[in-house]
Phi, psi and omega in degrees: 000314180298317180296324175301311177300313177306310175299324171299315186290313179304316185294328177294318179289330181287316171307316174306309178302309185297316179298318177293314184293312173314309181296319179295326182291311178297325185293331176292339183261349186233167177237122181231159174274006180262148180282144189295322175308308180296319176298312183297322174299317181294322177287324179297305182310305180295328176287325178295316182282336172298309186290323179300304179303322180287321182287326186281317173312318180287323184288334179281340183272001182286000000 
């Protein structure tokens, strides 16, 4: 169980990094009324929990 949770946390952080990097790249090409820091925090949190949930869901199906 602990290994599954660790894998889920690692997946969450990988998702966080990918989501933030892609958002930052897109941010450079668009003009929006939001500040960059707020958008990166929101996307980072959403990406982490999306990847964490997917990883944790896979580990509990065994």
